[in-house]
C-alpha positions in Angstrom: 0.1 0.0 0.2 1.3 3.5 -0.5 1.8 6.5 1.3 0.0 8.6 -0.9 -1.5 11.9 0.4 -5.4 12.0 -0.4 -8.3 13.8 0.3 -11.1 12.5 2.1 -14.4 13.9 1.9 -17.2 12.9 4.5 -20.7 14.1 3.2 -23.0 13.7 6.1 -26.7 14.7 5.7 -27.4 14.5 9.1 -24.6 16.7 10.7 -23.3 20.2 10.8 -21.2 21.1 8.8 -22.6 18.8 5.9 -18.9 18.3 4.6 -15.9 17.2 6.3 -12.4 17.3 4.5 -9.5 15.1 5.8 -6.4 15.4 4.1 -4.2 12.2 5.0 -2.0 9.1 4.0 -3.8 6.6 2.0 -2.5 4.2 4.8 -4.9 5.7 7.2 -7.8 5.9 5.0 -9.3 2.4 6.7 -8.9 3.6 10.2 -10.3 7.2 9.7 -13.4 5.4 7.8 -13.9 2.9 10.4 -14.0 5.6 13.2 -16.1 7.9 11.3 -18.6 4.9 10.7 -18.8 4.4 14.5 -19.0 7.6 15.6 -21.7 8.7 13.2 -23.6 5.1 13.1 -27.0 5.6 11.7 -26.1 9.0 10.0 -27.0 9.0 6.2 -23.3 9.8 4.8 -21.0 9.2 1.7 -17.2 9.4 1.5 -15.2 10.2 -1.6 -11.6 9.9 -1.8 -9.8 12.3 -4.3 -13.2 12.8 -5.7 -14.1 9.1 -6.4 -17.0 7.7 -4.1 -16.2 4.8 -1.7 -18.4 2.1 -1.4 -18.9 0.7 2.0 -20.7 -1.5 4.5 -23.1 -0.5 6.9 -20.5 0.0 9.3 -19.0 2.6 7.3 -16.0 0.1 6.4 -14.6 0.3 2.7 -16.0 -2.7 0.5 -12.9 -2.8 -1.6 -9.3 -3.4 -0.1 -7.8 -0.1 -0.1 -4.5 -1.7 -1.5 -6.3 -1.5 -4.5 -6.8 1.7 -6.6 -9.6 4.2 -5.3 -10.3 5.0 -9.1 -11.1 1.6 -9.9 -12.4 0.8 -6.7 -10.6 -2.8 -6.5 -12.5 -4.0 -10.1 -9.1 -3.3 -12.0 -11.5 -1.4 -14.5 -11.7 2.0 -15.9 -13.5 4.0 -18.4 -10.9 5.6 -21.0 -11.6 9.3 -21.9 -13.7 7.8 -25.1 -16.1 6.0 -23.0 -14.6 2.2 -23.5 -13.4 0.1 -20.9 -9.9 -0.1 -19.7 -7.8 -1.9 -17.7 -6.0 0.1 -14.5 -2.4 -0.8 -14.7 -0.9 2.1 -12.3 -3.8 2.1 -9.5 -3.7 5.5 -9.8 -6.1 5.9 -12.4 -4.0 7.9 -15.0 -2.7 4.8 -17.1 -5.0 2.9 -18.8 -4.9 0.4 -21.7 -7.7 -0.8 -24.0 -9.7 -3.7 -22.3 -9.7 -7.1 -23.7 
């Protein structure tokens, strides 16, 4: 897992302020999401990392392992600029090749 710096945004319909931004290392995303899920249990919220939604379970834990790219969300598949499917090679969302 990389120690890349990312921006987490928690968008919570049941809190004030509605949006909370956290700048952290990618290694800490899982722990922060678990803490937030416990602290804000039963709130209606979503989480985005660098502008990409992170699917999560009812406890606020990410559904996909965070060792994988947050852009392809562990599927390995992304959409190219022309809308065609591609394979995420760099796990940073910026290097793709046409799908097989």
